[in-house]
N, C-alpha and C positions, 0 to 999 in steps of 0.2 A: 473236595479239595481244589480242584481246578476252578470251580465257581468262586471260591473265597480267593485265590490268587488273582483272578481277574478282577474281581471287586477291588482288591489292595492295589494292583497296578493303576487303576483308574482313579483310585482316591489320590495316589502319588502324582499322578499327571496333573490332576487338578490343583494341588498344592504348588506343583511346579511352575505352572502358569499364571497362577491368581495373582502374585505380587505384580508382575508386569502389566497385567490387565488394570489393577488398581491404581498403579502409577501412572499409566497413560491417560485414564480417565481423569485423574487430579491435575494433570499438566494443562498449560493454557495453548491455545492455538498460537504457532510460531508468528512473529511480525517481521515483515520486510520494509525497511524504510527506503524511499527513492527520492533523493534529492534533485533538485531544479538546475537550471541554467547557471554555469560558472561554480557548481557546487562540489561537494564531496562527503564522503563518509563522515567526516569530522561535523558536519552539520547537525548530526544526530545525537551528540553526546548528552544535551540536557534532556532530549526525548527518551533516551536509553535509561537515564537515571529515573526520569518520572515513571517509566513503565517498570523499573524493578521496584520503586516505591509501591507499585499498585500490584506486586506480587509476581511478576515476571523474572525467571532466570535468565543469565546470560545465555545460556543455550538456545532460548526461546527469541531472541533479539538478533537481526541480521539487517546489515546496512549493504545495498547494492550500489556500486560505484561504476560510473560509465563515461565515455567521452560525450561531454555535452555539446561538442561542436559538431558532431555527426547528425545525420537524419535521425529524428524519433523513432523512426521504423526500426533502424537497425538497434537502437538502445532497447527497444521493446523486445526485440528477438534475444539480446542478451539477458534481459530480465526474464524471460521464459525459462532460458536454461539455468539461471540463477535460482528461480523458485524451484525448479525440478531437484537442484542440488540441495536445497534447504529442506524439502520434503523427503528427499533419500536419506539425509543425515539424522533428521528428527523423528522419522516414521509416521509424520503427521499426513494425513490425507489432504489437508488444505493449509493455507496462510492466510493471514490479514495483511493489508498493505496500508502504510501511511506514506503519502508523498506531498512535496511541497513545488510550488510554482511550476516550471516546466515538467516535474515528475509525473504531474497530472495527466500531461499528454502521452509521456512514455508508458505508464502504468494503464491508461485507458485504451491506449492502442493494443496493449498485450491482452486486455480483457476482451474487447469487442472484436479485434481482427484476428487475433492468434488463438481463441478459444481459453483464454487464462480463467473466464468465469467459474469454470468446473474445480477450478483449484484453489480460488480466492473466496473466502468467507465475507469479509468485510473489507471495504474500500474506504479510507478517509483522506480528502484533500483540503491541505492547509494553503490558502491563498494560490490554488491551482491554475494555471492558464487555461482552464478547460475549453474556452470559447475564444482563445487568443487575447493579445495585449498589443495596443498601439505601440509601447514602449519597445517592442521587438523591431521596429523600424530603425534602430540605432545599432543593430547588430546583424543586419542581413548579410554580411560576408559569410555567415555559417548558415549550413541547411536546417539546423535547429531552429533559428530564429526566423528564418524565411516560412517555414512551417508553422511558427507561432503566432504569424501576423492574421488577425481577424479575416476571414474570408479566403484564406489560402485554400488550395485543393486539399490539404492534409486536414484542416480543420473542418472543411466542409464534409469530407468522408467520414471522420469521427463522429461528426455531430449529426449525420443524416440517419433518419429513423428513429429507433429506440437509444436514448442516451445512456441509460442505465440498464444493460441487457442481462439476460441470466437469473441466477438465484442469488448473486452477489448482493449484499447490503451496501448501499452507498450513502456517504455523508461528506459535507462540505463545510467549511469554515472560511469566512471572508469577511474584510472590513473596509468601510469607505475610506480608512486612513491609510491604506495598502500603499499607494504612491507608484507601485511597479505594475500591477494588474489594472489596465485602464481600457475599459471602464471596470470598476472593481466588481460589478456583477457577473462579469464573466467567469467567476469561479463556479457559481451554481450550476448544476446539472439537474436536468428534468429527470424526475424519478428518485432523487436523493432527497435525504434529510439535509436541508441548507440552513446553516445558522450564520446570523450575521453577527459578528463581534463589534461592539461599539467604535473602538478606535485602536487598532494594533497596526504596526508597520508591516511591510512585506517580510523583512527579515525577523522582525520581532516574533513572528508566529513561531520560529525554530526555540525561542527560549520561553515561551507563554505556557508556564507549567498548568496554569488554569484550564487552557484549552487543550493541552496534551493530557490532562487528567480526564477531561470530558471524551477525549478519544479512546482512552483506556477504559472507561466505563461503557462507552458505545460498543467495544469489541466485547466486552463483558456480557 
């Protein structure tokens, strides 16, 4: 009788935990969107719609907003906290990151300098300022722009050694028609899957559903 009771309790326990396990297995890795210079969470409305079309739920889509005038190091520290909150609220071990423009610097600093590679499965950069842009010379009143200048001490540290560290998978999309990331090849990252888009403007990447669909496919 005792043996039967023990087996029955074990069976009930399996039934209790099985649905949660199945739901978790079927869910997608949460996505964190990181805007760029002078941006905000509103930049990602089209992207979020594209990801919903790809099967993501609202609970799996999160947009990080930060003070784009401050040092990208401070913004990266805030991203670290934000990712931890997303992981805690979703129960996911990792997230995927999509960034635009200066968001490439914020998210890469988090990955490389703050140990974020363990928490990030995929990183996708749209027109990212990953090796700086000469256009930042127009806004050097802000720490973020000074760091975004090619050859700045921030850029030198970020791009020294391995540019795509850890087990994170890296990908970039960039275009000769960008007009803001100068030179446009600055977006490409050594060790990443780098894709040239024939002709897209810097802001146009935020609404390019073809590219956004490619990012969703890359995460899948």
